[in-house]
N, C-alpha and C positions, 0 to 999 in steps of 0.2 A: 421557511424556506423560500426562495423566488420562483419563478418560473422559467427561468433561464436554463440553460443545457446544464444537465449533470455529466460529470467524468467519474468514473471508478479509478483511483490509484492505489496499484499494487506495490508494495515498497518492500525491497529486498528479500523477497521468497525465494529467489535465487541465489543461495548462500551455501558455502562450505561447511559453515558452523565449528569452524576451526579456530576456537579461541574457549578462555575460561568460560566454562559452564555454557558451551556450545551445545552439548548434549542435551542439555534442558531446555534449551531455545528449539532445539529441532524435534523434540518431542512436542512440544506446545504448537509449533508450526504444523507439525502432522495431523495435531488432533483439529485444528481450523482448515486445515486444506479445504475440506469439503464444504464448508460454509463459504470460503471466499470465491471457487469456484459455482457453488449455487448463485452466489451475487453476480460473479462475471456473467453467467448464462442469461440472467435477467437484465442484466445493463446491455448485453447483447442484442437480447429481444427487444428493448425499449431505444435501440439505437444511441445508446450513451457510448462515449468515447473511453475505451478501457487503455490506461497506460500504465506500464510496467516500469519502474524505476529502480534503479539498481546500483549497488557498489560495483565499480569496475575490474577489481581484483588485478589492477597492474597492468591489465590489457588496453585500456584508454581507448577502445573501439565500441561502437556502439554495435558490436556484431553478438547476437543473443546468444548462437551457437557455441562460439567461442567461451563465452562467460560460464554458460552451461557445463561446457567441457573441462573448464578449469576449476569448478565448484563440484562436480561430480565425486563424490565418494560413498562410503557406506551410511553415513548419518543423513546426505542429503539426497542419495539418489530417489526414494521413493517420494519425496516432495516436488522434487525438480521434473520428475516424470509425469507427475500430474498437473504441476502449475506451469508447466512450458507455455509461454506466449502462443499465440496463433499468429498468421500471417497478417490478419486484420487488426491485430493490437499494435499498438505504439510501444517502443522501447527505448529508453534513453539510459545512461549512464549516470552518476552523479559521483563527485569526486571526495564529499563529505558526507555529514549526517542529514542535511536538509536536501530534500526533492528539488528545490529551488535554486540553492547554490551551486554557480558555476553550470547550470544546467540550461536547456532550452524550453524548460517546462512552461514559464509562464508565457513566452511566446506561442505556445502550440496550444494553451488553454485560452487565449486570446483570440486566436485563429479558428477555434473550434466555439467560439462564443461559450465559453463554459464560466460560469459564476458559483456553481454549487459543487464541492469535490468530497466524494464519499473517500475516506481514507482507510486502508488496510494494510496488514503486514507487520515487521518486526524491525526493529524491536519497539514496543510500543512506547516506553521510556527515554528512548533515543531519538531514532530516525523518525518514526511516526510523530512524534510529539514536535521535533525541531521542524519538520514540515509543516504541520498546523500552526506554528506560530508563525512561520514565514508566509503562509497563505492568508493568516488572518491579517497580517501586517501588510498583505496587499489586497485585503477586502474582500476574500473569497467566503463564502458560506461554507462552514464545515459541517460535515456529517461524518460521525464515528460509529461504526458497528462495533460494540465493546467484544463481540464473539468474534471479532475478524483482527482483532491485535493481540498481539503477547509481547510478553517481556521474561527475561530470566527469572526475575521475582514478582510474584503476583502483587505483594504490597506496592511495588513501583509501577506498576502496570495500572492500578487501582490508582495511585497518586497521580500517574500521567492523566489518565480520563478525567479525573478532578480538574486538574488543571486545565485541559482544554475544555471542559465545559463552562468553569467558573471564571477563567479568566479570557480563554478566547472563544467564548462564547458557541462552543461546537455543540452541536445537536448529538447526544451520546444515545444510541439506539442499537437495535439488532436487526440482522439480516431479514427476519420475519416481519418486523415493524417497517422495514423500507420498503419491501416487495408489498404489504398492505396498504401503506400511505399512497403508493404510485398507481394501484389499479385505477383504472379509466372506466 
């Protein structure tokens, strides 16, 4: 990986889980929340931008509180409570699966001089994979901590990781390895 600025992307963790198999993905998201938060804390300490990018849930405003309120339910509340962005974090809404499609993400990353993107969130086989694809086409370096992405189905998640590694040349790693590699 290069010496450029890194950014941590947190994809769709503010979620209502109101879809088929949503209860399965909610449970997996709950299990990985502490890993993402640990990585978020590390990113903050290293002055890496932290960028939440999220579905809009029909609100169409980059108003994190409105999105969290709309998504809040029995399945999502424990995750939202822990994963809520802080004031220092960036927050963008997206209209479709990729964090790049129809958003200001590329402009923001350029403004912040980011070339290395750490991808986390859900679903690994949809929104994370599609974001990785679009990032690769824009020549960003991809880092994917496999303990910070989840899909409804474990096989689909493994397949997405394989695709990101073999086709998009992502570095598949873990939160611990990211922290160990970046010690100064």
